C-alpha positions as CSV (number, residue, x, y, z in Angstrom):
1,X,-124.9,-153.8,-186.1
2,X,-122.0,-154.8,-183.8
3,X,-120.2,-151.5,-184.2
4,X,-123.4,-149.5,-183.8
5,X,-124.2,-151.5,-180.5
6,X,-120.6,-150.8,-179.4
7,X,-120.7,-147.1,-180.4
8,X,-121.5,-145.6,-176.9
9,X,-118.5,-147.6,-175.4
10,X,-116.2,-146.7,-178.3
11,X,-117.2,-143.1,-177.7
12,X,-116.4,-143.3,-174.0
13,X,-112.9,-144.8,-174.7
14,X,-112.2,-142.0,-177.2
15,X,-113.7,-139.2,-175.1
16,X,-111.9,-140.1,-171.9
17,X,-108.5,-141.4,-173.1
18,X,-108.0,-139.4,-176.3
19,X,-110.0,-136.2,-176.1
20,X,-109.7,-136.0,-172.2
21,X,-113.3,-134.9,-171.8
22,X,-114.7,-134.6,-168.2
23,X,-116.6,-137.8,-167.2
24,X,-119.9,-136.0,-166.9
25,X,-119.7,-134.6,-170.4
26,X,-118.4,-137.8,-172.0
27,X,-121.1,-140.0,-170.2
28,X,-123.9,-137.5,-171.1
29,X,-123.0,-137.8,-174.8
30,X,-122.7,-141.6,-174.5
31,X,-126.3,-141.6,-173.3
32,X,-127.4,-139.5,-176.2
33,X,-125.5,-141.9,-178.6
34,X,-127.1,-144.9,-176.9
35,X,-130.6,-143.5,-177.1
36,X,-130.2,-142.5,-180.8
37,X,-128.8,-145.8,-181.9
38,X,-131.3,-147.7,-179.7
39,X,-134.2,-146.1,-181.5
40,X,-132.8,-145.8,-185.0
41,X,-131.1,-149.1,-185.4
42,X,-132.6,-151.4,-182.8
43,X,-136.3,-150.5,-183.0
44,X,-136.6,-149.1,-179.4
45,X,-139.6,-146.8,-179.0
46,X,-139.3,-143.3,-177.6
47,X,-141.4,-144.1,-174.5
48,X,-139.4,-147.2,-173.8
49,X,-136.1,-145.2,-174.1
50,X,-137.3,-142.7,-171.7
51,X,-138.5,-145.4,-169.3
52,X,-135.0,-147.1,-169.5
53,X,-133.4,-143.7,-168.7
54,X,-135.7,-143.2,-165.7
55,X,-135.0,-146.7,-164.4
56,X,-131.3,-146.1,-164.7
57,X,-131.6,-142.8,-162.9
58,X,-133.6,-144.6,-160.1
59,X,-130.8,-147.2,-159.8
60,X,-128.2,-144.5,-159.7
61,X,-129.9,-142.5,-157.0
62,X,-131.0,-145.3,-154.8
63,X,-128.9,-146.9,-153.6
64,X,-125.7,-146.1,-155.5
65,X,-125.4,-142.3,-155.2
66,X,-126.9,-142.4,-151.6
67,X,-124.0,-144.8,-150.6
68,X,-121.3,-142.7,-152.3
69,X,-122.6,-139.4,-150.8
70,X,-122.9,-140.9,-147.3
71,X,-119.5,-142.5,-147.5
72,X,-117.7,-139.3,-148.6
73,X,-119.7,-137.3,-146.2
74,X,-118.5,-139.5,-143.3
75,X,-114.9,-139.0,-144.3
76,X,-115.3,-135.2,-144.8
77,X,-117.0,-134.9,-141.4
78,X,-114.0,-136.7,-139.8
79,X,-111.7,-134.2,-141.4
80,X,-114.0,-131.4,-140.1
81,X,-113.9,-132.7,-136.5
82,X,-110.2,-133.4,-136.7
83,X,-111.0,-137.1,-136.0
84,X,-108.9,-138.1,-139.1
85,X,-105.8,-136.4,-137.6
86,X,-106.1,-138.7,-134.6
87,X,-106.5,-141.7,-136.8
88,X,-103.4,-140.6,-138.8
89,X,-101.4,-140.2,-135.6
90,X,-102.4,-143.7,-134.3
91,X,-101.4,-145.3,-137.5
92,X,-98.0,-143.7,-137.8
93,X,-97.1,-144.5,-134.2
94,X,-96.8,-148.2,-134.9
95,X,-93.3,-148.1,-136.6
96,X,-90.7,-145.9,-138.2
97,X,-89.9,-148.4,-141.0
98,X,-91.4,-147.1,-144.2
99,X,-92.2,-150.6,-145.4
100,X,-94.3,-151.3,-142.4
101,X,-96.1,-147.9,-142.7
102,X,-96.7,-148.5,-146.4
103,X,-98.5,-151.7,-145.6
104,X,-100.4,-150.4,-142.6
105,X,-101.6,-147.2,-144.2
106,X,-101.7,-148.2,-147.9
107,X,-102.9,-151.9,-147.6
108,X,-104.7,-151.9,-144.2
109,X,-106.1,-148.4,-143.8
110,X,-106.5,-147.9,-147.6
111,X,-108.5,-151.1,-147.7
112,X,-110.7,-149.9,-144.8
113,X,-111.3,-146.6,-146.7
114,X,-112.2,-148.4,-149.9
115,X,-114.6,-150.6,-148.0
116,X,-116.2,-147.7,-146.2
117,X,-116.0,-144.9,-148.7
118,X,-114.3,-145.9,-152.0
119,X,-114.5,-143.5,-154.8
120,X,-110.9,-142.5,-154.8
121,X,-110.6,-141.9,-151.1
122,X,-108.4,-145.2,-150.7
123,X,-105.9,-143.7,-153.0
124,X,-106.1,-140.0,-152.2
125,X,-106.0,-140.3,-148.4
126,X,-103.3,-143.0,-147.8
127,X,-101.1,-141.5,-150.6
128,X,-101.3,-138.1,-149.0
129,X,-100.6,-139.5,-145.5
130,X,-97.6,-141.5,-146.7
131,X,-96.2,-138.5,-148.5
132,X,-96.8,-136.3,-145.5
133,X,-94.7,-138.6,-143.2
134,X,-91.7,-138.3,-145.5
135,X,-92.1,-141.1,-148.1
136,X,-91.4,-140.2,-151.7
137,X,-94.6,-138.8,-153.3
138,X,-94.4,-140.9,-156.5
139,X,-93.7,-144.0,-154.3
140,X,-96.6,-143.1,-152.1
141,X,-99.1,-143.0,-155.0
142,X,-97.7,-146.0,-156.8
143,X,-98.1,-148.4,-153.7
144,X,-101.6,-147.0,-153.1
145,X,-102.5,-147.8,-156.7
146,X,-101.5,-151.5,-156.0
147,X,-103.2,-151.5,-152.7
148,X,-106.4,-150.2,-154.1
149,X,-106.7,-152.9,-156.8
150,X,-108.2,-156.0,-155.1
151,X,-110.5,-154.2,-152.6
152,X,-112.2,-152.3,-155.4
153,X,-114.9,-154.8,-156.0
154,X,-116.2,-154.3,-152.4
155,X,-115.8,-150.5,-152.3
156,X,-118.3,-148.2,-150.8
157,X,-119.9,-150.9,-148.6
158,X,-120.0,-153.4,-151.4
159,X,-121.8,-151.2,-153.9
160,X,-120.2,-152.6,-157.1
161,X,-121.2,-156.2,-156.3
162,X,-124.7,-155.1,-155.0
163,X,-125.1,-153.3,-158.3
164,X,-123.9,-156.3,-160.3
165,X,-126.5,-158.4,-158.5
166,X,-129.2,-155.9,-159.4
167,X,-128.1,-155.7,-163.1
168,X,-127.8,-159.5,-163.6
169,X,-130.4,-160.8,-161.2
170,X,-127.8,-163.0,-159.4
171,X,-127.6,-163.0,-155.6
172,X,-125.0,-160.5,-154.5
173,X,-123.7,-162.9,-151.7
174,X,-122.9,-165.5,-154.4
175,X,-121.2,-162.9,-156.5
176,X,-119.2,-161.7,-153.5
177,X,-118.1,-165.2,-152.7
178,X,-117.0,-166.0,-156.2
179,X,-115.2,-162.6,-156.5
180,X,-113.3,-163.3,-153.3
181,X,-112.2,-166.6,-154.6
182,X,-111.0,-165.2,-157.9
183,X,-109.1,-162.4,-156.2
184,X,-107.5,-164.7,-153.5
185,X,-104.1,-165.3,-155.3
186,X,-103.7,-161.6,-156.1
187,X,-104.7,-160.6,-152.6
188,X,-101.8,-162.8,-151.3
189,X,-99.4,-161.1,-153.7
190,X,-100.3,-157.4,-153.2
191,X,-98.4,-156.8,-149.9
192,X,-95.3,-158.5,-151.4
193,X,-95.5,-156.2,-154.5
194,X,-96.0,-153.1,-152.3
195,X,-92.9,-154.0,-150.2
196,X,-90.8,-154.7,-153.3
197,X,-92.0,-151.4,-154.8
198,X,-91.1,-149.6,-151.5
199,X,-87.5,-150.8,-151.6
200,X,-87.1,-150.9,-155.3
201,X,-85.9,-154.5,-155.3
202,X,-86.5,-158.0,-153.9
203,X,-84.0,-157.0,-151.1
204,X,-86.8,-155.0,-149.5
205,X,-88.5,-158.3,-148.5
206,X,-85.7,-159.0,-146.0
207,X,-87.3,-159.1,-142.6
208,X,-90.7,-158.4,-144.1
209,X,-91.7,-161.6,-145.8
210,X,-93.6,-163.0,-142.9
211,X,-95.2,-159.7,-142.2
212,X,-96.4,-159.5,-145.8
213,X,-97.8,-163.1,-145.7
214,X,-99.5,-162.4,-142.4
215,X,-101.1,-159.2,-143.5
216,X,-102.3,-160.8,-146.8
217,X,-103.8,-163.8,-144.9
218,X,-105.3,-161.6,-142.3
219,X,-106.9,-159.6,-145.1
220,X,-108.1,-162.6,-147.2
221,X,-109.5,-164.9,-144.6
222,X,-112.0,-162.5,-143.0
223,X,-112.9,-161.2,-146.5
224,X,-113.8,-164.7,-147.6
225,X,-115.7,-165.5,-144.5
226,X,-117.8,-162.4,-144.7
227,X,-118.3,-162.6,-148.4
228,X,-119.5,-166.2,-148.2
229,X,-121.9,-165.8,-145.3
230,X,-122.9,-162.1,-145.1
231,X,-122.4,-160.7,-148.6
232,X,-120.3,-157.9,-150.2
233,X,-121.0,-155.0,-147.9
234,X,-118.5,-155.7,-145.1
235,X,-116.1,-158.1,-146.7
236,X,-113.2,-155.7,-147.4
237,X,-113.9,-153.7,-144.2
238,X,-113.4,-157.0,-142.2
239,X,-110.4,-157.9,-144.2
240,X,-108.8,-154.6,-143.8
241,X,-109.4,-154.6,-140.0
242,X,-107.7,-158.0,-139.9
243,X,-104.8,-156.8,-141.9
244,X,-104.2,-153.7,-139.7
245,X,-104.4,-155.8,-136.6
246,X,-101.9,-158.3,-138.0
247,X,-99.5,-155.5,-139.1
248,X,-99.7,-153.8,-135.8
249,X,-99.2,-157.0,-133.8
250,X,-96.3,-158.2,-135.9
251,X,-94.6,-154.7,-135.8
252,X,-94.9,-154.7,-132.0
253,X,-93.7,-158.3,-131.5
254,X,-91.0,-158.2,-134.1
255,X,-89.9,-154.6,-134.4
256,X,-87.8,-153.7,-137.5
257,X,-84.7,-151.6,-137.2
258,X,-83.3,-151.4,-140.6
259,X,-81.7,-147.9,-141.1
260,X,-82.0,-148.2,-144.9
261,X,-85.9,-147.9,-144.5
262,X,-86.1,-145.8,-141.3
263,X,-88.1,-142.6,-141.2
264,X,-87.2,-139.6,-139.0
265,X,-88.9,-139.6,-135.5
266,X,-92.2,-137.8,-135.0
267,X,-92.2,-134.3,-133.6
268,X,-95.5,-134.9,-131.6
269,X,-94.7,-137.3,-128.9
270,X,-98.0,-137.1,-127.0
271,X,-99.9,-140.4,-126.9
272,X,-103.4,-140.7,-128.1
273,X,-105.7,-141.6,-125.2
274,X,-108.3,-144.4,-125.4
275,X,-111.1,-141.9,-125.3
276,X,-109.6,-139.8,-128.2
277,X,-109.1,-143.0,-130.3
278,X,-112.6,-144.3,-129.8
279,X,-114.1,-140.9,-130.7
280,X,-112.0,-140.6,-133.8
281,X,-113.0,-144.1,-135.0
282,X,-116.6,-143.9,-133.8
283,X,-118.4,-143.1,-137.1
284,X,-116.5,-146.0,-138.8
285,X,-117.2,-148.3,-135.9
286,X,-120.9,-147.4,-136.0
287,X,-121.1,-148.1,-139.7
288,X,-119.6,-151.5,-139.2
289,X,-122.0,-152.2,-136.3
290,X,-125.1,-150.9,-138.1
291,X,-124.4,-152.9,-141.2
292,X,-123.6,-156.0,-139.2
293,X,-126.8,-155.6,-137.1
294,X,-129.0,-155.2,-140.2
295,X,-127.3,-158.1,-142.2
296,X,-128.8,-161.5,-142.9
297,X,-126.8,-162.7,-139.8
298,X,-129.4,-161.2,-137.6
299,X,-132.8,-162.0,-139.2
300,X,-134.8,-160.5,-136.3
301,X,-133.6,-157.1,-137.4
302,X,-132.9,-157.7,-141.1
303,X,-136.2,-159.2,-142.0
304,X,-138.6,-156.5,-140.7
305,X,-136.5,-153.7,-141.9
306,X,-136.4,-155.2,-145.5
307,X,-140.2,-155.2,-145.5
308,X,-140.1,-151.4,-145.6
309,X,-139.8,-151.1,-149.4
310,X,-141.7,-149.9,-152.5
311,X,-141.7,-151.7,-155.9
312,X,-142.4,-149.7,-159.1
313,X,-142.6,-151.0,-162.7
314,X,-140.7,-148.3,-164.4
315,X,-139.6,-150.0,-167.7
316,X,-142.8,-151.5,-169.3
317,X,-141.3,-153.0,-172.3
318,X,-140.1,-156.6,-172.8
319,X,-137.8,-157.7,-170.0
320,X,-138.9,-155.0,-167.6
321,X,-139.4,-155.9,-164.0
322,X,-140.5,-153.9,-160.9
323,X,-137.6,-151.8,-159.4
324,X,-137.6,-152.0,-155.6
325,X,-136.7,-149.1,-153.3
326,X,-135.6,-150.4,-149.9
327,X,-136.1,-147.4,-147.6
328,X,-134.4,-148.2,-144.3
329,X,-132.2,-151.4,-144.6
330,X,-130.0,-149.8,-147.3
331,X,-126.3,-149.0,-146.5
332,X,-126.6,-145.3,-147.5
333,X,-129.3,-144.6,-144.8
334,X,-127.2,-146.5,-142.1
335,X,-124.0,-144.7,-143.1
336,X,-125.7,-141.3,-142.7
337,X,-127.1,-142.2,-139.4
338,X,-123.6,-143.4,-138.2
339,X,-121.9,-140.3,-139.4
340,X,-124.4,-137.9,-137.7
341,X,-124.2,-139.8,-134.4
342,X,-120.4,-140.0,-134.6
343,X,-120.1,-136.3,-135.6
344,X,-122.3,-135.3,-132.7
345,X,-120.1,-137.2,-130.1
346,X,-117.0,-135.6,-131.7
347,X,-118.6,-132.2,-130.9
348,X,-120.0,-131.1,-134.2
349,X,-123.3,-129.3,-134.2
350,X,-126.3,-130.3,-136.4
351,X,-125.9,-127.2,-138.4
352,X,-122.2,-127.8,-139.0
353,X,-122.9,-131.4,-140.1
354,X,-125.6,-130.3,-142.6
355,X,-123.1,-127.8,-144.0
356,X,-120.5,-130.5,-144.5
357,X,-123.2,-132.7,-146.1
358,X,-124.2,-129.8,-148.4
359,X,-120.6,-129.2,-149.4
360,X,-120.1,-132.8,-150.0
361,X,-123.1,-133.0,-152.4
362,X,-121.9,-129.8,-154.2
363,X,-118.4,-131.2,-154.7
364,X,-119.8,-134.4,-156.1
365,X,-122.3,-132.7,-158.5
366,X,-120.4,-133.7,-161.7
367,X,-119.8,-137.2,-160.3
368,X,-123.5,-137.5,-159.6
369,X,-124.3,-136.5,-163.2
370,X,-121.6,-139.0,-164.5
371,X,-123.0,-141.9,-162.5
372,X,-126.6,-141.2,-163.5
373,X,-125.8,-140.9,-167.2
374,X,-123.5,-144.0,-167.3
375,X,-126.1,-146.2,-165.6
376,X,-128.9,-144.8,-167.8
377,X,-126.7,-145.6,-170.9
378,X,-126.3,-149.2,-169.7
379,X,-130.1,-149.5,-169.1
380,X,-130.8,-148.2,-172.7
381,X,-128.2,-150.5,-174.2
382,X,-129.5,-153.4,-172.3
383,X,-133.2,-153.0,-173.1
384,X,-132.6,-152.0,-176.7
385,X,-130.7,-155.3,-177.3
386,X,-127.3,-153.5,-177.8
387,X,-125.6,-155.3,-175.0
388,X,-126.9,-158.6,-176.3
389,X,-125.5,-157.9,-179.7
390,X,-122.1,-157.1,-178.3
391,X,-122.3,-160.4,-176.2
392,X,-123.2,-162.5,-179.3
393,X,-120.3,-161.1,-181.2
394,X,-117.8,-161.6,-178.3
395,X,-118.9,-165.2,-178.0
396,X,-118.7,-165.8,-181.8
397,X,-115.1,-164.4,-181.7
398,X,-113.9,-166.3,-178.6
399,X,-116.3,-169.3,-178.4
400,X,-115.8,-171.5,-175.4
401,X,-112.7,-169.4,-174.4
402,X,-114.9,-166.4,-173.6
403,X,-114.4,-166.8,-169.8
404,X,-110.7,-166.1,-170.3
405,X,-111.5,-162.6,-171.5
406,X,-114.3,-161.9,-169.1
407,X,-112.1,-160.2,-166.5
408,X,-110.4,-158.2,-169.2
409,X,-113.8,-156.9,-170.3
410,X,-114.5,-155.8,-166.7
411,X,-111.2,-154.0,-166.5
412,X,-112.0,-152.0,-169.7
413,X,-115.2,-150.8,-168.1
414,X,-113.3,-149.5,-165.0
415,X,-110.6,-148.0,-167.2
416,X,-113.2,-146.1,-169.2
417,X,-115.3,-144.9,-166.2
418,X,-113.0,-145.0,-163.2
419,X,-115.6,-146.9,-161.3
420,X,-116.0,-150.6,-160.6
421,X,-119.8,-149.9,-160.1
422,X,-120.1,-148.3,-163.5
423,X,-118.1,-151.2,-165.1
424,X,-120.6,-153.7,-163.5
425,X,-123.5,-151.6,-164.9
426,X,-122.0,-151.4,-168.4
427,X,-120.9,-155.0,-168.8
428,X,-122.7,-157.0,-166.1
429,X,-125.6,-158.0,-168.3
430,X,-123.1,-158.6,-171.2
431,X,-121.2,-161.1,-169.1
432,X,-124.3,-163.2,-168.2
433,X,-125.7,-163.0,-171.8
434,X,-122.3,-164.2,-173.1
435,X,-122.2,-167.0,-170.4
436,X,-125.6,-168.1,-171.5
437,X,-124.5,-168.0,-175.2
438,X,-121.8,-170.6,-174.5
439,X,-124.3,-172.8,-172.7
440,X,-123.0,-172.1,-169.2
441,X,-125.1,-173.3,-166.3
442,X,-126.4,-170.9,-163.5
443,X,-123.2,-171.3,-161.3
444,X,-120.8,-170.7,-164.2
445,X,-123.0,-167.7,-165.2
446,X,-122.5,-166.2,-161.7
447,X,-118.7,-167.1,-161.9
448,X,-118.3,-165.3,-165.2
449,X,-120.4,-162.3,-163.9
450,X,-118.1,-162.1,-160.9
451,X,-115.2,-162.0,-163.3
452,X,-116.4,-158.5,-164.3
453,X,-115.9,-157.2,-160.7
454,X,-112.7,-159.1,-160.6
455,X,-111.4,-157.5,-163.8
456,X,-112.7,-154.0,-162.6
457,X,-110.1,-154.3,-159.7
458,X,-107.2,-154.5,-162.3
459,X,-108.7,-151.7,-164.4
460,X,-108.9,-149.4,-161.4
461,X,-105.0,-149.3,-161.3
462,X,-104.7,-147.9,-164.8
463,X,-107.9,-145.8,-164.9
464,X,-107.2,-142.1,-165.7
465,X,-109.4,-141.1,-162.8
466,X,-107.3,-143.2,-160.3
467,X,-104.1,-141.8,-161.8
468,X,-105.4,-138.2,-161.5
469,X,-106.4,-138.8,-157.9
470,X,-103.0,-140.2,-157.0
471,X,-101.2,-137.3,-158.7
472,X,-103.4,-134.8,-157.0
473,X,-103.1,-136.5,-153.6
474,X,-99.3,-136.1,-153.6
475,X,-99.4,-132.6,-155.2
476,X,-97.1,-133.7,-158.1
477,X,-98.1,-131.9,-161.2
478,X,-97.2,-134.0,-164.3
479,X,-96.8,-137.2,-162.4
480,X,-99.7,-138.8,-164.3
481,X,-97.4,-140.3,-167.0
482,X,-95.0,-141.8,-164.5
483,X,-97.8,-143.3,-162.4
484,X,-99.6,-144.7,-165.5
485,X,-96.3,-146.2,-166.7
486,X,-95.8,-147.9,-163.4
487,X,-99.5,-149.1,-163.1
488,X,-99.5,-150.7,-166.6
489,X,-96.6,-153.0,-165.6
490,X,-98.7,-154.3,-162.7
491,X,-102.0,-154.3,-164.6
492,X,-100.9,-156.6,-167.5
493,X,-99.8,-159.7,-165.4
494,X,-102.8,-159.1,-163.1
495,X,-105.4,-159.3,-165.9
496,X,-103.6,-162.3,-167.4
497,X,-103.7,-164.2,-164.0
498,X,-107.4,-163.2,-163.6
499,X,-108.2,-164.6,-167.1
500,X,-106.5,-167.9,-166.2
501,X,-108.3,-168.1,-162.8
502,X,-111.8,-167.5,-164.3
503,X,-111.2,-169.9,-167.3
504,X,-110.0,-172.9,-165.2
505,X,-112.1,-172.0,-162.2
506,X,-115.3,-172.5,-164.3
507,X,-114.7,-176.2,-164.4
508,X,-114.4,-176.4,-160.6
509,X,-117.5,-174.2,-160.1
510,X,-119.6,-176.0,-162.8
């Protein structure tokens, strides 16, 4: 029964890593396998299978796909209005030292893009920018793979952790706080690793060590504060803003003039005016403000908006509960509103913006199908009892040591699907079922569930999707193998460290 329960996941591993099928095809077949096994081997009825698929589709569309489409649309609109060109110019004017720019663009701005948009933008855009200013293409993609690791759990306005909360029934704010704690040591390490990679040896830290520590701390502290008190939506956005501010301030106060890492001067010397800068950043600033205004921090706005919702019982079998559609106070709606206002101020007409949105949806059509099918697969597996069967076997094999492998399981989910959100959907319930099987209390159950999102961060580095995005961003055909070889060397120690943190941390949390 264990291998039958595992068959959709085994298929995904084979389809994506061996047969190299497109994600939408692999996940569609995984759904078919899950439905067949669920009905034939686990006694799921046809109506219940269809209801599980429908509930998965509902979860995929609202809020997950809404957030992804809105976030990518915001970025595409900034390209259309040339606002992204201004942002790029502002970032590259800080220093001519490639180590500083790698941290500013890869770590700071990349983290900001992950928090706002996610979905590969935090690799594609910074890697392309770094390669465009004269940094080695392979190096550009490599450092961005490192930088994109720890923010992944909070990508696309926190959607992986919000989804994990929906799947497990655990409060998303608690999950966000635990994930931030688990990732804290690696968050402090990432800028150091990026700098060492930039120079090819430990010598690259000369003159940069304090800047690395400052940028890591400036990222981590706001992230922890927001995660603990507000939830996952703005944690990485706040952290990345703190990191960018620290890097800029440090570079201005203590400029680096090491010729070994100097880039040629810019051709365009014209300064960006305050008005130009504000217009370019306006959509992202509005997203930040709208999400902050509707967060739990301001109950006068948050509470009434959250009453505008509809609850529907979709899955009517055992374990089913009403699915709630929150119509206004959901990140996707607020991001779309911010994008349209920002685009209008930047001079785009309504018709232009609608066309950009239309092109965004068309370009994401296969991704939309992938996400719907992978979430529907997870729902079928969960309601049929397949996930529970996997969890029981995992616990039987590892016993009380299960927390040590929880992050590794999360990383496999992201490796398979390329998405932390999909990993949380696939394995979130498995993590809590496994935690319950070893007798963990509610807090440790949440800690182990959070480990899935933590592990997803490591898996993002070696995901074939991330590698392909990095190679495409730098225009280096055939670079996939080199990037994967590099990423695996970072992934392995990361996932071991994560396992130790989760295992020993459970005693503190419990």
